[in-house]
GUTIBA-991073 format. One line per field, with one value per residue (C-alpha): residue in three letters; chain; x, z, y. Coordinates in Angstrom, 1 decimal, padded with zeros to 4 digits. Layout:
BEGIN
res <- [ala:...]
chain <- [A:...]
c1 <- [X:...]
c3 <- [Z:...]
c2 <- [Y:...]
% end
This chain:
BEGIN
res <- [unk:unk:unk:unk:unk:unk:unk:unk:unk:unk:unk:unk:unk:unk:unk:unk:unk:unk:unk:unk:unk:unk:unk:unk:unk:unk:unk:unk:unk:unk:unk:unk:unk:unk:unk:unk:unk:unk:unk:unk:unk:unk:unk:unk:unk:unk:unk:unk:unk:unk:unk:unk:unk:unk:unk:unk:unk:unk:unk:unk:unk:unk:unk:unk:unk:unk:unk:unk:unk:unk:unk:unk:unk:unk:unk:unk:unk:unk:unk:unk:unk:unk:unk:unk:unk:unk:unk:unk:unk:unk:unk:unk:unk:unk:unk:unk:unk:unk:unk:unk:unk:unk:unk:unk:unk:unk:unk:unk:unk:unk:unk:unk:unk:unk:unk:unk:unk:unk:unk:unk:unk:unk:unk:unk:unk:unk:unk:unk:unk:unk:unk:unk:unk:unk:unk:unk:unk:unk:unk:unk:unk:unk:unk:unk:unk:unk:unk:unk:unk:unk:unk:unk:unk:unk:unk:unk:unk:unk:unk:unk:unk:unk:unk:unk:unk:unk:unk:unk:unk:unk:unk:unk:unk:unk:unk:unk:unk:unk:unk:unk:unk:unk:unk:unk:unk:unk:unk:unk:unk:unk:unk:unk:unk:unk:unk:unk:unk:unk:unk:unk:unk:unk:unk:unk:unk:unk:unk:unk:unk:unk:unk:unk:unk:unk:unk:unk:unk:unk:unk:unk:unk:unk:unk:unk:unk:unk:unk:unk:unk:unk:unk:unk:unk:unk:unk:unk:unk:unk:unk:unk:unk:unk:unk:unk:unk:unk:unk:unk:unk:unk:unk:unk:unk:unk:unk:unk:unk:unk:unk:unk:unk:unk:unk:unk:unk:unk:unk:unk:unk:unk:unk:unk:unk:unk:unk:unk:unk:unk:unk:unk:unk:unk:unk:unk:unk:unk:unk:unk:unk:unk:unk:unk:unk:unk:unk:unk:unk:unk:unk:unk:unk:unk:unk:unk:unk:unk:unk:unk:unk:unk:unk:unk:unk:unk:unk:unk:unk:unk:unk:unk:unk:unk:unk:unk:unk:unk:unk:unk:unk:unk:unk:unk:unk:unk:unk:unk:unk:unk:unk:unk:unk:unk:unk:unk:unk:unk:unk:unk:unk:unk:unk:unk:unk:unk:unk:unk:unk:unk:unk:unk:unk:unk:unk:unk:unk:unk:unk:unk:unk:unk:unk:unk:unk:unk:unk:unk:unk:unk:unk:unk:unk:unk:unk:unk:unk:unk:unk:unk:unk:unk:unk:unk:unk:unk:unk:unk:unk:unk:unk:unk:unk:unk:unk:unk:unk:unk:unk:unk:unk:unk:unk:unk:unk:unk:unk:unk:unk:unk:unk:unk:unk:unk:unk:unk:unk:unk:unk:unk:unk:unk:unk:unk:unk:unk:unk:unk:unk:unk:unk:unk:unk:unk:unk:unk:unk:unk:unk:unk:unk:unk:unk:unk:unk:unk:unk:unk:unk:unk:unk:unk:unk:unk:unk:unk:unk:unk:unk:unk:unk:unk:unk:unk:unk:unk:unk:unk:unk:unk:unk:unk:unk:unk:unk:unk:unk:unk:unk:unk:unk:unk:unk:unk:unk:unk:unk:unk:unk:unk:unk:unk:unk:unk:unk:unk:unk:unk:unk:unk:unk:unk:unk:unk:unk:unk:unk:unk:unk:unk:unk:unk:unk:unk:unk:unk:unk:unk:unk:unk:unk:unk:unk:unk:unk:unk:unk:unk:unk:unk:unk:unk:unk:unk:unk:unk:unk:unk:unk:unk:unk:unk:unk:unk:unk:unk:unk:unk:unk:unk:unk:unk:unk:unk:unk:unk:unk:unk:unk:unk:unk:unk:unk:unk:unk:unk:unk:unk:unk:unk:unk:unk:unk:unk:unk:unk:unk:unk:unk:unk:unk:unk:unk:unk:unk:unk:unk:unk:unk:unk:unk:unk:unk:unk:unk:unk:unk:unk:unk:unk:unk:unk:unk:unk:unk:unk:unk:unk:unk:unk:unk:unk:unk:unk:unk:unk:unk:unk:unk:unk:unk:unk:unk:unk:unk:unk:unk:unk:unk:unk:unk:unk:unk:unk:unk:unk:unk:unk:unk:unk:unk:unk:unk:unk:unk:unk:unk:unk:unk:unk:unk:unk:unk:unk:unk:unk:unk:unk:unk:unk:unk:unk:unk:unk:unk:unk:unk:unk:unk:unk:unk:unk:unk:unk:unk:unk:unk:unk:unk:unk]
chain <- [A:A:A:A:A:A:A:A:A:A:A:A:A:A:A:A:A:A:A:A:A:A:A:A:A:A:A:A:A:A:A:A:A:A:A:A:A:A:A:A:A:A:A:A:A:A:A:A:A:A:A:A:A:A:A:A:A:A:A:A:A:A:A:A:A:A:A:A:A:A:A:A:A:A:A:A:A:A:A:A:A:A:A:A:A:A:A:A:A:A:A:A:A:A:A:A:A:A:A:A:A:A:A:A:A:A:A:A:A:A:A:A:A:A:A:A:A:A:A:A:A:A:A:A:A:A:A:A:A:A:A:A:A:A:A:A:A:A:A:A:A:A:A:A:A:A:A:A:A:A:A:A:A:A:A:A:A:A:A:A:A:A:A:A:A:A:A:A:A:A:A:A:A:A:A:A:A:A:A:A:A:A:A:A:A:A:A:A:A:A:A:A:A:A:A:A:A:A:A:A:A:A:A:A:A:A:A:A:A:A:A:A:A:A:A:A:A:A:A:A:A:A:A:A:A:A:A:A:A:A:A:A:A:A:A:A:A:A:A:A:A:A:A:A:A:A:A:A:A:A:A:A:A:A:A:A:A:A:A:A:A:A:A:A:A:A:A:A:A:A:A:A:A:A:A:A:A:A:A:A:A:A:A:A:A:A:A:A:A:A:A:A:A:A:A:A:A:A:A:A:A:A:A:A:A:A:A:A:A:A:A:A:A:A:A:A:A:A:A:A:A:A:A:A:A:A:A:A:A:A:A:A:A:A:A:A:A:A:A:A:A:A:A:A:A:A:A:A:A:A:A:A:A:A:A:A:A:A:A:A:A:A:A:A:A:A:A:A:A:A:A:A:A:A:A:A:A:A:A:A:A:A:A:A:A:A:A:A:A:A:A:A:A:A:A:A:A:A:A:A:A:A:A:A:A:A:A:A:A:A:A:A:A:A:A:A:A:A:A:A:A:A:A:A:A:A:A:A:A:A:A:A:A:A:A:A:A:A:A:A:A:A:A:A:A:A:A:A:A:A:A:A:A:A:A:A:A:A:A:A:A:A:A:A:A:A:A:A:A:A:A:A:A:A:A:A:A:A:A:A:A:A:A:A:A:A:A:A:A:A:A:A:A:A:A:A:A:A:A:A:A:A:A:A:A:A:A:A:A:A:A:A:A:A:A:A:A:A:A:A:A:A:A:A:A:A:A:A:A:A:A:A:A:A:A:A:A:A:A:A:A:A:A:A:A:A:A:A:A:A:A:A:A:A:A:A:A:A:A:A:A:A:A:A:A:A:A:A:A:A:A:A:A:A:A:A:A:A:A:A:A:A:A:A:A:A:A:A:A:A:A:A:A:A:A:A:A:A:A:A:A:A:A:A:A:A:A:A:A:A:A:A:A:A:A:A:A:A:A:A:A:A:A:A:A:A:A:A:A:A:A:A:A:A:A:A:A:A:A:A:A:A:A:A:A:A:A:A:A:A:A:A:A:A:A:A:A:A:A:A:A:A:A:A:A:A:A:A:A:A:A:A:A:A:A:A:A:A:A:A:A:A:A:A:A:A:A:A]
c1 <- [137.1:135.0:132.0:134.1:135.1:131.5:130.5:133.2:131.9:128.5:129.4:132.1:129.6:127.3:130.2:131.3:127.7:127.6:130.8:129.6:126.3:128.1:130.4:127.4:125.5:128.5:128.9:125.3:124.6:122.8:119.4:121.0:123.2:120.3:118.3:121.1:120.9:117.5:118.5:121.5:119.4:116.9:119.5:121.0:120.9:117.8:118.2:117.9:114.4:113.5:111.2:112.4:111.4:111.5:111.6:110.9:110.5:109.9:108.9:106.4:107.0:110.8:111.2:109.4:109.6:110.8:107.7:105.9:105.6:106.1:104.6:106.8:105.6:107.2:106.1:107.2:106.5:107.4:107.6:107.8:108.4:106.7:108.9:108.8:107.2:109.1:107.7:107.5:106.7:106.2:106.1:103.8:104.2:102.1:104.2:101.3:101.2:099.0:102.0:103.9:103.7:102.1:100.4:097.0:095.2:097.2:094.1:095.1:092.5:092.1:094.2:093.0:095.2:095.1:091.8:092.5:089.0:088.3:084.7:084.2:082.1:084.0:084.0:081.3:082.5:080.2:080.9:081.4:080.7:083.4:084.1:087.0:087.4:090.4:088.2:086.3:082.7:081.7:085.3:086.5:089.6:088.9:090.4:087.9:085.3:087.3:085.8:085.0:085.4:082.9:084.1:082.5:080.0:081.5:080.3:081.0:081.6:081.6:084.2:083.0:080.1:080.4:082.0:080.2:083.4:084.5:082.7:084.1:085.6:083.9:085.8:085.9:086.9:089.7:088.8:089.6:091.4:090.4:093.3:092.8:092.3:095.3:095.7:096.1:099.2:099.1:100.0:103.2:106.0:104.9:107.3:110.2:108.5:107.7:111.4:112.5:109.8:110.9:114.6:113.8:111.5:113.8:116.8:115.0:117.1:114.3:113.6:117.4:117.6:114.9:116.7:119.9:118.3:116.8:113.3:112.2:112.3:111.0:110.1:109.2:106.6:105.6:102.6:100.8:098.9:101.5:103.1:106.8:108.4:111.3:112.7:111.9:112.1:115.4:117.1:119.1:117.6:119.9:118.0:114.7:116.2:117.6:114.2:112.5:115.0:114.0:110.4:109.5:105.8:103.8:100.6:097.4:096.7:095.8:096.2:094.7:097.7:100.1:098.4:098.1:101.9:102.6:100.5:102.5:105.8:104.6:104.0:106.9:110.7:112.2:108.9:109.1:106.4:107.9:106.6:103.0:100.1:100.4:104.2:104.8:103.3:102.5:102.3:101.8:102.5:100.7:102.0:099.6:097.5:094.6:093.4:092.3:089.0:086.7:086.2:089.8:089.3:089.9:090.8:093.9:093.7:092.6:096.2:097.7:097.8:097.5:098.8:097.8:099.8:098.6:100.6:098.7:095.4:092.4:089.3:087.2:089.7:090.1:087.4:089.5:092.5:090.5:088.5:091.7:093.4:093.0:092.0:091.5:094.6:096.6:095.4:097.5:096.3:099.7:102.5:106.2:107.8:108.3:104.5:104.3:107.3:105.6:102.5:104.5:106.5:103.3:101.3:103.7:107.2:106.1:103.6:104.8:103.9:103.7:106.1:104.4:105.7:104.4:105.5:107.0:108.3:109.0:111.2:112.1:114.4:114.1:116.9:116.9:115.9:112.6:109.5:106.9:103.2:102.0:098.4:099.3:101.0:099.2:098.5:097.9:098.9:102.4:104.9:106.7:109.7:111.5:112.5:111.9:108.7:107.9:105.0:104.4:102.5:101.2:100.7:101.1:099.3:101.2:102.1:102.4:102.2:103.0:102.9:103.7:104.4:107.4:108.2:111.9:113.3:116.3:117.3:119.3:119.2:118.2:118.0:114.7:116.0:119.0:117.9:114.9:114.5:112.1:112.6:110.5:110.2:108.7:106.6:109.8:111.4:113.7:114.6:115.4:116.1:115.9:117.0:114.9:116.7:117.7:115.5:116.2:114.1:115.2:114.2:114.5:113.9:110.7:111.1:111.5:108.4:108.7:108.6:106.3:108.1:107.0:104.6:105.9:103.5:103.4:103.0:102.1:105.4:107.2:109.7:110.1:110.3:113.4:113.2:112.6:115.2:113.9:113.0:114.3:111.5:111.7:112.9:110.3:112.4:111.3:107.7:106.4:104.6:107.9:109.3:106.2:106.6:110.2:109.7:109.9:106.9:106.4:108.0:104.6:103.4:106.1:105.0:106.6:106.5:106.3:103.1:101.4:099.0:098.6:096.6:098.9:098.0:100.6:099.9:102.0:102.4:101.5:102.2:104.0:107.2:107.5:108.6:111.7:115.0:116.2:119.6:121.0:121.0:119.3:116.1:112.8:111.1:107.9:109.7:111.7:108.5:106.7:109.7:110.2:106.5:106.4:109.3:107.4:104.4:106.7:107.8:104.2:102.8:100.0:097.4:098.6:096.4:097.5:095.7:097.1:096.2:097.5:097.2:097.9:095.3:092.9:093.2:092.0:091.8:093.6:092.8:091.0:092.4:093.2:095.7:095.9:099.5:099.8:096.8:098.4:101.7:099.7:097.9:101.2:102.5:099.3:100.2:102.4:099.2:097.7:100.2:098.8:099.6:098.9:099.9:096.9:098.4:095.1:093.1:095.7:095.6:091.8:091.3:093.7:092.1:088.6:089.8:091.6:088.5:086.1:084.5:087.5:089.7:090.1:089.6:092.9:095.1:097.5:097.0:099.6:099.9:103.1:103.0:105.6:105.7:108.2:106.5:104.5:100.8:099.0:095.3:093.2:090.5:092.4:095.5:098.4:096.6:093.8:096.4:097.8:094.3:093.5:096.8:096.0:092.6:094.3:096.8:094.0:092.5:095.7:096.9:100.6:101.7:105.2:106.1:108.8:110.1:111.6:113.8:114.6:111.5:109.7:107.7:109.7:108.0:104.6:105.9:107.4:104.2:102.1:104.4:103.4:106.8:110.0:111.6:108.7:109.8:112.4:114.2:115.3:117.6:118.1:115.7:118.1:117.6:114.0:114.7:116.7:114.0:111.3:113.2:113.3:109.6:108.8:110.7:108.8:105.1:104.1:103.9:101.8]
c3 <- [020.5:022.5:022.1:023.4:026.5:027.2:026.9:029.5:031.9:031.6:031.7:034.5:037.4:036.4:036.4:039.9:041.2:039.7:041.4:044.8:044.4:043.6:046.7:048.9:047.5:048.3:051.8:052.7:054.5:052.5:053.4:055.2:057.3:058.3:059.4:061.5:063.9:065.5:065.4:067.6:069.9:070.3:071.5:073.9:077.6:079.2:082.2:085.7:087.1:089.7:091.5:094.6:094.6:097.5:096.9:099.8:099.8:102.4:102.6:105.0:106.6:106.7:107.6:106.0:105.8:102.6:100.4:101.8:100.1:101.2:100.1:098.7:098.8:096.9:097.5:095.5:096.8:095.0:095.7:092.8:093.1:091.3:088.7:088.9:085.8:083.9:084.2:081.2:082.6:081.0:082.9:081.3:082.4:081.8:080.6:079.8:080.7:083.8:085.4:085.5:087.9:086.7:087.9:086.3:083.3:080.1:077.9:074.8:073.7:070.0:068.5:065.6:062.8:062.2:060.6:057.6:058.0:061.5:060.6:060.0:062.6:065.1:064.6:066.3:068.7:069.0:072.0:071.4:073.7:076.2:078.1:078.3:082.1:083.1:085.1:082.0:082.3:084.9:085.8:082.3:081.2:078.9:075.8:075.9:074.3:073.3:071.3:067.7:065.9:063.2:060.4:060.4:057.7:054.9:054.8:052.6:053.9:051.4:052.1:049.3:046.9:044.2:041.1:037.9:036.4:039.3:041.5:045.1:046.2:049.1:052.4:053.7:057.4:057.9:058.6:062.3:062.7:066.0:068.4:070.4:074.1:076.0:079.5:082.5:084.6:088.0:091.4:091.8:089.5:089.3:086.5:088.9:091.6:088.9:087.8:091.4:091.9:088.8:089.9:093.4:092.0:089.5:091.9:094.7:095.8:095.0:091.6:090.9:091.9:089.4:086.7:087.5:087.3:084.0:085.3:085.0:081.8:081.7:079.0:079.2:077.5:077.9:076.5:076.1:072.9:071.2:072.5:072.8:073.0:075.2:075.9:074.7:077.2:079.0:082.1:082.8:085.4:084.0:080.7:082.5:084.6:081.5:079.8:082.7:082.7:079.2:079.9:079.9:080.4:077.6:075.6:076.5:077.9:075.6:077.9:075.4:073.1:076.0:077.0:073.5:073.0:076.2:074.9:071.7:073.6:075.7:072.5:070.5:070.4:073.5:074.8:075.8:073.4:073.3:076.9:075.7:077.4:080.6:080.7:081.6:083.6:081.8:083.9:083.1:085.8:084.9:086.5:086.0:087.5:085.7:084.2:080.9:079.0:080.2:076.6:076.7:079.6:078.4:080.2:079.2:077.8:080.4:080.5:081.5:085.1:085.3:088.4:088.7:090.8:091.2:091.3:092.4:091.6:092.1:093.7:090.6:088.8:091.5:090.0:086.8:088.8:090.3:087.1:085.1:087.7:087.3:090.9:093.7:095.5:092.4:092.7:094.7:095.2:096.4:097.5:097.9:095.4:098.1:098.4:094.7:095.0:097.8:095.7:092.8:095.1:096.7:093.6:090.7:091.9:094.0:091.4:089.6:087.3:089.2:087.9:087.6:086.9:083.4:083.2:085.6:085.3:088.2:087.6:089.8:088.6:090.9:091.7:090.3:093.8:093.7:092.0:091.2:091.8:088.6:089.8:092.9:091.1:091.7:089.8:087.1:084.3:084.3:082.0:083.1:081.1:082.8:086.2:085.3:086.5:085.0:085.8:083.5:084.9:083.1:085.3:088.4:091.7:094.9:096.4:093.9:095.5:093.8:095.4:094.5:096.2:095.7:096.9:097.7:096.2:098.6:102.2:103.8:103.9:100.3:098.5:096.7:093.8:091.6:090.9:091.7:090.5:089.4:086.5:085.7:083.4:084.6:082.8:082.1:080.3:083.2:083.9:087.1:088.7:092.2:093.6:096.0:099.1:099.1:101.0:102.1:103.2:105.8:104.5:106.8:106.0:106.9:110.3:110.0:110.5:113.9:113.6:115.9:118.8:119.1:122.0:124.6:125.4:129.1:130.1:133.6:134.1:132.7:134.9:135.1:131.6:130.7:130.5:126.8:125.1:124.6:121.0:119.9:119.6:117.1:118.8:119.1:116.9:113.9:114.4:112.1:115.0:116.8:113.8:113.6:117.2:116.8:113.3:113.4:112.6:108.9:107.7:106.3:109.7:110.2:109.5:106.2:106.1:102.3:102.6:105.1:104.2:106.7:107.7:109.4:111.1:111.0:114.0:113.9:116.5:114.9:117.9:117.3:118.8:115.9:113.8:115.9:114.9:117.2:117.1:115.9:112.2:111.9:110.0:111.6:113.5:111.4:108.1:109.4:110.6:107.3:105.2:107.2:107.1:103.3:103.0:105.0:102.6:099.6:101.1:101.4:099.0:096.6:098.8:102.1:103.5:105.5:107.4:108.6:111.9:113.1:116.7:118.8:121.4:119.3:116.7:113.1:110.6:107.5:105.4:106.1:105.4:101.7:099.4:097.3:098.5:096.5:098.4:101.7:100.9:100.0:103.4:105.2:103.4:104.5:108.2:108.0:107.7:110.8:113.4:116.7:120.4:122.6:122.7:123.2:122.7:123.9:121.1:118.5:119.6:120.0:116.4:115.0:117.0:115.8:112.1:112.4:113.9:111.5:108.3:106.1:107.8:105.6:107.4:107.5:107.4:110.3:112.1:113.5:114.9:114.5:116.9:116.7:119.3:120.6:123.8:126.9:127.0:128.4:127.8:130.8:130.4:129.7:131.7:131.3:133.0:130.5:127.8:129.4:129.7:126.0:124.9:126.8:125.0:121.7:122.4:123.4:119.9:118.4:117.2:117.6:118.7:117.9:119.6:118.5:120.8:118.9:120.8:124.5:126.4:126.5:128.9:128.0:130.7:129.1:125.5:126.7:128.4:125.3:123.0:122.5:123.5:124.9:121.4:120.0:121.6:119.7:120.8:118.0:119.6:116.1:113.2:110.9:113.0:111.9:108.5:110.1:112.7:110.1:108.2:111.4:111.9:108.5:109.4:112.6:111.9:109.2:111.5:114.7]
c2 <- [122.9:125.3:123.0:120.1:122.1:123.0:119.3:118.4:121.0:119.5:115.8:115.8:116.8:114.0:111.5:112.7:112.3:108.8:107.8:109.2:107.3:104.0:104.4:105.2:102.1:099.8:101.2:100.6:097.3:094.6:093.3:090.3:092.6:094.7:091.7:090.4:093.3:092.4:088.8:089.5:091.7:088.9:086.4:088.9:088.0:089.5:091.8:090.5:090.5:093.0:090.5:088.7:085.1:082.7:078.9:076.5:072.7:070.0:066.3:064.8:062.4:062.7:059.0:056.1:052.3:050.9:050.4:053.4:056.9:060.4:063.7:066.6:070.2:073.1:076.7:079.7:083.2:086.4:090.2:092.6:096.3:099.2:100.8:104.6:106.1:108.8:112.3:114.7:118.2:121.6:124.9:127.4:131.0:134.1:137.1:139.4:143.1:142.5:140.6:143.9:146.8:150.0:153.2:152.6:151.4:150.9:150.7:152.6:155.3:155.8:158.6:160.7:162.0:165.8:166.9:169.1:170.6:172.0:172.4:168.6:166.8:164.6:160.8:158.7:155.9:152.9:150.7:147.0:144.1:145.2:148.4:150.7:150.4:148.2:145.9:144.7:143.4:140.8:140.1:139.8:141.7:144.6:143.0:140.2:142.6:145.6:148.6:149.2:152.5:153.4:155.6:159.0:159.8:161.9:165.5:168.5:172.1:175.0:177.7:180.0:180.2:177.5:178.7:178.0:176.8:174.5:172.0:172.0:168.6:167.1:166.8:163.2:162.8:160.3:156.7:155.9:152.6:151.0:150.6:147.3:147.5:146.3:144.9:147.1:146.7:145.0:146.3:144.3:143.1:139.5:138.7:139.2:137.0:134.4:134.2:133.7:131.0:129.0:129.2:127.9:125.2:123.6:123.8:122.0:119.0:116.5:118.0:118.1:114.4:113.5:115.5:113.7:110.2:111.1:110.4:114.0:116.0:119.5:122.1:125.8:127.9:131.5:133.3:136.6:137.3:134.9:131.8:131.3:127.8:128.7:125.2:121.6:118.8:118.7:117.3:120.4:122.8:125.6:125.5:126.2:129.0:130.6:130.4:132.1:134.9:135.8:136.7:140.4:141.1:142.7:142.5:140.7:137.2:134.4:131.4:128.9:129.1:128.5:125.3:124.1:124.6:122.6:119.7:119.8:119.6:116.7:114.7:116.1:116.0:114.6:113.1:109.5:108.3:104.8:104.3:104.5:106.3:104.3:104.3:107.9:110.8:114.1:117.2:120.9:123.6:126.9:130.1:133.1:135.8:134.1:137.4:136.0:135.6:132.9:131.8:130.6:128.2:124.7:121.4:119.6:116.1:113.4:112.0:115.3:116.6:120.4:122.2:125.9:128.4:131.9:135.1:138.2:136.6:138.9:137.5:137.7:135.4:132.7:130.5:130.2:129.0:126.2:125.4:124.7:122.5:118.8:118.5:121.0:119.7:120.8:124.4:127.0:130.6:131.5:129.2:128.6:126.2:123.6:123.0:122.2:119.9:118.0:117.6:116.3:113.9:112.6:112.2:111.5:110.7:107.8:106.6:103.6:100.8:097.5:094.8:091.4:087.9:087.0:083.4:080.9:077.3:075.0:072.0:069.1:066.3:063.2:060.9:057.4:056.0:057.9:056.4:059.1:058.6:060.4:060.4:062.4:065.3:068.6:070.7:068.1:070.5:069.1:067.6:064.4:063.2:060.3:061.7:065.3:067.1:070.5:072.8:075.9:078.9:082.0:085.0:082.9:083.5:084.3:081.9:079.0:075.5:072.2:068.8:065.2:061.8:059.5:056.0:055.5:052.3:051.7:052.2:055.0:058.8:059.5:062.8:063.4:065.4:065.9:069.4:071.6:075.2:077.9:080.2:083.3:086.3:089.6:092.2:094.3:091.4:090.6:087.0:085.2:081.8:080.4:077.1:075.0:073.6:070.0:067.6:064.0:061.1:058.5:055.1:052.1:048.4:046.6:044.8:041.1:039.1:037.4:033.5:031.5:029.8:026.2:025.6:023.2:020.4:019.5:015.8:014.6:013.1:016.0:017.6:021.4:022.8:024.6:028.3:029.1:031.3:034.8:035.6:039.0:041.6:044.4:047.6:050.5:052.7:050.6:051.5:054.2:055.9:056.4:058.2:060.4:061.4:062.6:064.2:068.0:070.1:070.7:073.9:075.0:075.9:078.5:082.1:083.2:087.1:087.1:085.1:087.3:090.2:092.9:096.0:098.5:101.8:104.6:106.8:110.0:112.7:116.1:118.3:121.6:120.2:117.8:120.8:121.1:119.3:116.6:118.2:121.5:121.7:118.3:117.3:118.3:115.4:115.7:115.5:112.5:110.7:111.3:110.2:107.0:106.2:106.7:104.3:101.7:102.1:101.6:098.2:097.0:094.4:095.3:093.7:095.2:097.9:101.0:103.8:107.1:108.8:112.1:113.2:116.3:117.5:115.4:112.7:112.5:109.7:111.1:108.1:104.8:101.3:101.1:099.4:102.6:103.3:106.5:107.9:106.8:108.6:111.7:111.5:111.2:114.3:116.2:115.7:118.8:120.9:119.5:120.5:121.9:121.9:118.9:115.2:112.9:109.4:107.8:109.4:108.3:104.7:104.7:106.0:103.4:100.6:101.5:101.5:098.2:096.6:098.3:097.2:098.1:095.4:092.4:089.1:087.1:090.2:090.5:093.9:096.2:099.7:101.8:104.8:107.7:110.4:113.0:114.0:113.0:112.3:115.4:114.9:116.1:113.4:110.2:109.5:107.1:104.3:104.6:104.2:101.1:099.6:100.4:098.9:095.7:095.5:096.0:093.2:090.9:091.4:090.1:093.5:094.3:097.7:099.1:102.3:104.7:107.5:110.4:112.8:113.0:114.3:111.0:108.8:105.7:103.6:104.2:103.5:100.2:099.2:100.1:098.0:094.4:093.1:094.6:094.4:096.4:099.7:101.7:104.9:107.3:109.9:111.5:111.9:110.0:106.9:106.5:105.0:102.1:101.6:101.4:098.8:096.7:097.3:096.0:092.8:092.4:093.2:090.7:087.7:087.7]
% end
């Protein structure tokens, strides 16, 4: 009986495990069920395309005689945005002892244990490659070399004559274990300053907005001799602030480990690896006093941008700050968080991956009254099935133009097509469709062939001949020339903004008064001008070029004409650093004019100048009449000028005279008006 009970205790667990395994197996989906999931996803409706497509269509001539043909033109234009790339960022902070405040060197001297034999010789210290002074050697911290302690040679000291019966034991001095050199403390509590900096940085409104949208994820790493992974990538600013509050300040600086850990986070849990190398931006922000060993200096991977921010950096360590940064513009000796936010916004937040149209199909189904001339179809890579014409395009150009000719088969006002449309799919998988406008052809019958009126033969005896009855003559309206004279101009000659490519000069007043708000508590005029100009750049097409000119008492070309729109936005952000007294409108216009007529101008691009100022011209050399003369010269070259007066202290008569047309002068009483004005400017300037 006992054996049977033991057998039950052994068998029952196995039976239970088998039952659980069977249930699990039955609950699992079959192979067919698993395969059905991707099949369902494949048939799901694709998202709407982000590209805006314009479809235009016209016929020429609009009126024909029966038996004649007319040409049909279809034009497709498209504008696709750039999709902002997600940003994965890691803040790496130095919490070594040099970031703390102290009264002197904290280099720890070796301590000796009590010597049992006072007569023993003292230990000998042998210097290593470093020194004991806190400054280290050649700008290196002391721990980069350190010291080594050599064990003292053993000696024997006799305290009494040796006994024939006992041999005295030798006295061996203790082995001295070297105590590693530590960092010296700094002159200020940089840990406290650093914590405050991190808090202000992650709670900046623009950083918070990127957190909220999910575009920005941020991690946090601290390091001294060891590295501490404080926070994996997150979208919560509170997680980063909490991580910063836990740093203390101790031990030596081993920066290499901190950067390596940041790289692991950027390619680890929470990182958007599915986006691929080109589908996201990786950024590391390093906060340190840069007192570390030169042997630890290493560059990040080429696809990682490294921003360096100094806290209490000594002059001997400045080269390390600049050496580590990806670019000099990413290195800050000392700064407020807002400066780093501006760099991130200018270089990363506005950076995006252009959306392109990958495939496009144009279809036109003719009515039964239209006979297609197959040989006149262009491009000839077309499929014709009955009355349906279909052109496929892979990676289409902009614009796409198709043409064909038709011969109407009956009289009257006839529609050309039953249906005409364009479908496309973009690089993000989005799909779209646009409908072409309906076009008609007026078809009139051929005029009747006039019959010859019999000639009357006169005889000598004939009396006066009767007046012949007038034969009706076809009215002039039946002549084809008459219809051509009254036909409207083809739509193709109208300027279509989407088809125009332009060079635009953004000329911004950088006088000191631009730092003032236009109203109490309002946005600074300079910030509003830069923000609005950057919005204009975002609306430009890929091929459009822009240049940035800042002017105060003088003018400077911040960036020449380029279609690198990221660089243009960075140049606009840099205008804040150029503010000075004076308002020389002449110099600003002249600099823009020279650039728009220089070698970087692309032939065929329309040219425009957008000038923003908040004051009156006050240059002692060139007066307002010189400005008017220069503006007239610019207008004669076919370059439009749009002027924007910001604030109240303006020479409005001058700004109106400089503008190409009365509708090209705008007044912005408040900084918030600028965005609406710039939207209107974008609508005006593409067409001359």
